[in-house]
C-alpha positions in Angstrom: 57.9 102.8 47.8 58.8 106.4 48.7 58.6 105.6 52.4 61.1 102.7 51.9 63.4 105.1 50.1 63.3 107.6 52.9 63.9 104.8 55.5 66.8 103.5 53.4 68.3 107.1 53.4 68.1 107.4 57.2 69.4 103.8 57.6 72.5 104.8 55.6 73.1 107.9 57.7 72.8 106.1 61.0 75.1 103.3 59.7 77.7 105.8 58.8 77.3 107.5 62.1 77.8 104.3 64.2 80.7 103.1 62.0 82.5 106.4 62.1 82.3 106.8 65.9 83.3 103.1 66.4 86.5 103.8 64.5 87.2 107.0 66.4 86.7 105.3 69.7 88.6 102.1 69.0 91.6 103.9 67.4 92.3 105.9 70.5 95.6 104.8 71.9 94.7 106.0 75.4 91.1 105.1 76.1 89.3 104.1 79.2 87.7 100.7 79.7 84.2 102.4 79.3 85.3 104.0 76.0 86.5 100.6 74.7 83.1 99.0 75.6 81.3 102.0 74.0 83.4 101.6 70.8 82.5 97.9 70.5 78.9 98.8 71.1 79.0 101.4 68.3 80.6 98.8 66.0 77.9 96.3 66.9 75.2 98.9 66.2 76.7 99.7 62.8 76.4 96.0 61.8 72.9 95.8 63.2 71.8 98.8 61.2 73.3 97.4 58.0 71.4 94.2 58.6 68.1 96.2 58.3 68.9 96.9 54.6 67.8 93.4 53.8 64.3 94.2 54.8 64.3 97.4 52.8 65.0 95.6 49.5 62.1 95.4 47.1 59.6 92.7 48.2 61.5 91.9 51.4 59.4 94.0 53.8 57.3 91.0 54.9 56.0 89.9 58.2 58.4 86.9 58.2 61.4 89.1 57.5 60.4 91.6 60.1 59.9 88.9 62.8 63.5 87.7 62.1 64.8 91.2 62.4 62.9 91.6 65.7 64.6 88.5 67.0 68.0 89.9 66.1 67.3 93.4 67.3 66.5 92.1 70.8 70.1 91.1 71.3 70.9 94.8 71.2 69.9 95.0 74.8 73.2 93.1 75.7 75.6 96.0 74.7 73.2 98.6 76.2 73.1 96.6 79.5 76.9 96.3 79.4 77.4 100.0 79.2 74.8 100.9 81.8 76.2 98.3 84.3 79.8 99.5 83.6 78.8 103.1 84.3 77.0 102.3 87.5 79.3 99.4 88.6 82.8 100.1 87.1 84.6 96.9 86.3 81.4 94.9 85.9 81.7 94.1 82.2 83.7 91.0 81.4 83.6 88.3 78.8 82.1 85.8 81.3 79.4 88.1 82.5 78.5 89.2 78.9 78.4 85.5 77.9 76.0 84.6 80.7 73.9 87.7 79.9 73.6 86.6 76.3 72.3 83.1 77.1 68.5 83.8 77.2 68.8 85.8 74.0 70.6 83.0 72.3 68.0 80.5 73.6 65.2 82.6 72.0 67.1 82.8 68.7 67.5 79.0 68.8 63.8 78.5 69.5 62.9 80.8 66.6 65.3 79.0 64.3 63.4 75.8 65.1 59.9 77.3 65.1 59.9 80.6 63.1 56.4 81.8 64.1 55.1 85.2 65.0 54.0 83.9 68.4 57.6 83.2 69.3 58.4 86.8 68.3 55.6 88.2 70.5 56.8 86.1 73.5 60.3 87.4 72.9 59.1 91.0 72.9 57.4 90.4 76.2 60.7 89.0 77.6 62.6 92.0 76.3 60.2 94.3 78.1 60.7 92.5 81.4 64.4 92.3 80.9 64.7 96.0 80.0 62.6 97.1 82.9 64.7 95.0 85.3 67.9 96.4 84.0 66.7 100.0 84.4 65.6 99.2 88.0 68.9 97.7 88.9 70.8 100.5 87.3 68.7 103.1 89.0 69.4 101.6 92.4 73.1 101.3 91.5 73.1 104.9 90.4 72.0 106.0 93.8 74.6 103.8 95.5 77.4 104.9 93.3 76.5 108.5 93.6 76.6 108.1 97.4 80.1 106.6 97.1 81.2 109.5 95.0 79.9 112.1 97.4 81.5 110.3 100.3 84.9 110.0 98.6 85.5 112.9 96.3 85.5 116.7 96.6 85.0 117.2 92.9 82.8 115.2 90.6 83.9 116.5 87.2 84.3 113.5 84.9 82.8 111.0 87.4 79.3 112.3 88.1 76.7 109.9 86.6 73.5 111.9 87.4 73.2 112.3 83.6 72.0 108.7 83.5 68.5 109.7 84.5 68.2 111.6 81.2 69.5 108.6 79.3 66.9 106.4 81.0 64.1 108.7 79.7 65.5 108.7 76.1 66.0 104.9 76.3 62.3 104.5 77.4 61.1 106.5 74.3 63.5 104.4 72.2 62.2 101.1 73.4 58.6 102.3 73.2 59.1 103.3 69.6 60.8 100.0 68.8 57.8 98.1 70.2 55.4 100.2 68.2 57.4 99.7 65.0 57.6 96.0 65.6 53.8 95.8 65.9 52.6 98.4 63.4 55.3 97.8 60.8 55.2 101.1 58.8 58.4 102.0 57.0 58.1 105.7 57.9 58.3 104.8 61.6 61.7 103.1 60.9 63.0 106.5 60.0 62.1 107.9 63.4 63.6 104.9 65.0 67.0 105.5 63.3 66.9 109.2 64.3 66.2 108.4 67.9 68.9 105.7 67.8 71.4 108.4 66.8 70.1 110.8 69.5 70.4 108.1 72.2 73.9 107.0 71.3 75.1 110.6 70.8 74.0 111.3 74.3 75.8 108.2 75.6 78.9 109.2 73.6 78.8 112.8 74.9 78.8 111.7 78.6 80.8 108.5 78.4 83.7 110.0 76.5 84.3 112.4 79.4 84.1 109.8 82.1 87.1 109.1 84.3 87.7 105.8 86.2 86.5 106.1 89.8 86.2 102.5 90.7 85.4 101.9 94.3 88.4 100.5 96.2 88.0 97.4 98.4 86.0 98.3 101.5 88.1 99.3 104.4 87.7 97.4 107.7 84.9 98.8 109.6 86.0 100.3 112.9 84.0 99.0 115.8 82.3 101.7 117.7 79.3 101.4 120.0 78.2 105.0 119.7 79.2 106.2 116.2 77.7 109.6 116.7 79.9 110.3 119.7 83.1 112.3 118.7 85.0 110.3 121.4 84.8 107.3 119.0 86.9 109.3 116.5 90.3 110.2 117.8 91.0 112.5 114.9 87.9 114.7 115.7 89.1 118.3 115.8 92.4 117.4 114.2 90.6 116.8 110.9 89.0 120.2 111.0 92.3 121.9 111.8 94.1 120.2 108.9 91.4 120.9 106.4 90.6 124.4 107.4 93.8 125.9 108.8 96.0 124.3 106.2 93.4 125.2 103.5 93.7 121.8 101.8 90.1 122.2 100.8 91.4 124.4 98.0 93.0 121.3 96.4 90.6 120.4 93.5 91.9 116.8 93.5 91.4 116.3 97.3 89.8 112.9 98.1 88.7 111.2 101.2 91.5 108.6 100.8 94.1 111.4 100.7 92.7 113.0 103.9 92.4 109.6 105.6 96.0 108.8 105.0 97.0 112.2 106.4 95.0 111.5 109.5 96.4 108.0 109.9 93.0 106.4 109.6 90.9 104.5 106.9 88.4 105.8 104.5 85.4 104.0 106.0 86.1 105.3 109.5 86.5 108.9 108.2 83.4 108.6 106.0 81.4 107.5 109.1 82.7 110.6 110.9 81.4 112.9 108.2 78.0 111.2 108.0 77.4 110.4 111.7 79.0 113.4 113.4 79.2 116.2 110.8 75.9 115.2 109.3 77.2 115.8 105.7 79.1 113.9 103.0 82.7 114.6 102.4 81.8 116.3 99.1 79.3 118.7 100.7 81.7 119.4 103.6 84.6 120.4 101.4 82.6 122.4 98.9 80.8 124.3 101.7 84.3 125.3 103.0 85.3 126.4 99.5 82.2 128.6 99.1 82.2 130.0 102.7 85.9 130.6 103.2 87.1 131.4 99.8 84.5 132.2 97.2 82.2 134.5 99.1 85.0 136.5 100.7 86.7 136.9 97.3 83.4 138.0 95.7 82.7 140.5 98.5 86.2 142.0 98.2 86.5 141.8 94.4 83.0 141.7 92.8 84.7 142.5 89.5 86.5 139.1 89.4 85.3 136.8 86.7 83.3 133.9 88.3 85.4 131.4 86.4 88.5 132.8 88.1 86.7 132.7 91.5 85.7 129.1 90.9 89.3 128.1 90.0 90.8 129.9 93.0 88.2 128.3 95.3 89.3 124.7 94.3 86.6 124.0 91.7 87.6 122.4 88.4 84.7 123.9 86.4 82.3 126.8 86.6 79.3 124.3 86.4 80.5 122.5 89.6 81.0 125.9 91.3 77.6 127.0 90.3 75.9 123.9 91.7 77.8 124.0 95.0 77.3 127.7 95.4 73.5 127.4 94.9 73.3 124.5 97.3 75.2 126.3 100.0 73.6 129.8 99.6 70.3 129.2 97.8 71.3 131.5 94.9 73.6 131.3 91.9 77.0 133.1 91.8 75.7 135.5 89.2 72.8 136.5 91.5 75.0 137.2 94.4 74.7 140.8 95.6 77.4 143.1 94.2 78.7 140.8 91.4 79.4 142.9 88.3 78.1 142.2 84.8 81.7 141.5 83.7 82.0 138.9 86.5 78.8 137.2 85.4 80.0 136.7 81.8 81.4 133.3 82.6 78.2 132.1 84.0 
């Protein structure tokens, strides 16, 4: 009885958490597509958490009731999948795709409604395990592809970097594992842990997704035919690109993108991206940030070691100290704060 009371308490907290954040997200007048999807997911999760109160009523915590809850809980993979796909494939989520994604879940619910047995619930859990694993594999592959797109098209990844998804995958794995254990063991005290982990998972999603900007890939440019793509003669802008970027110091522009540079050179993004990867041997992101570090940050730090690192980062074309730190370490092998001569005052921002 005491375990059920504790579980009811955590259920109430998690319900309030999801409902509160759903309202905050959906009331925003200026919100991104991802934030809208996240808000709907929070609203859905609030409803699903309230639904659990039925099983926590006196005498309701039975195997039949818990099987029915398992069948309903499985549908929660749909909003999770929608968010993960939208992050790794911006623009993916649509009513049609979500409808098709929901079909197998609806089919299992229909089967259970006709034959409400524990065996159906077990088969359903096996399906959820396969479905969840498939989604993670797809998203992981898309994460790599989308990250490559970002590095080939942007000089600054603040607000669009999705490397944080790897952490979410780990938390999600623990979350699904605990859900399976709870579904099989069926101890009320484990439900409390489930609610706490639910809040932790969705708070992480909220933290990262609320900062995300739209960086949807544009339609692929026409590939330029070239028999020997590593030969600079195949790229008429070779040399001119370096002059524009370095002599005009446009690498200091924190919003510089591959598309902006391509238009200035009178070429297309794909052709220019090929030049960076096949001739320069680096991505656009690494090329620009290396210039920022080599031509601006290091000379500034050598001449004025007392300058705050946050100021150095901003003057070098970085939007944040964290991006500056990552780029500096990648280029020099050390952090800005460990760079010889940097004063204690300058390190304060790091």
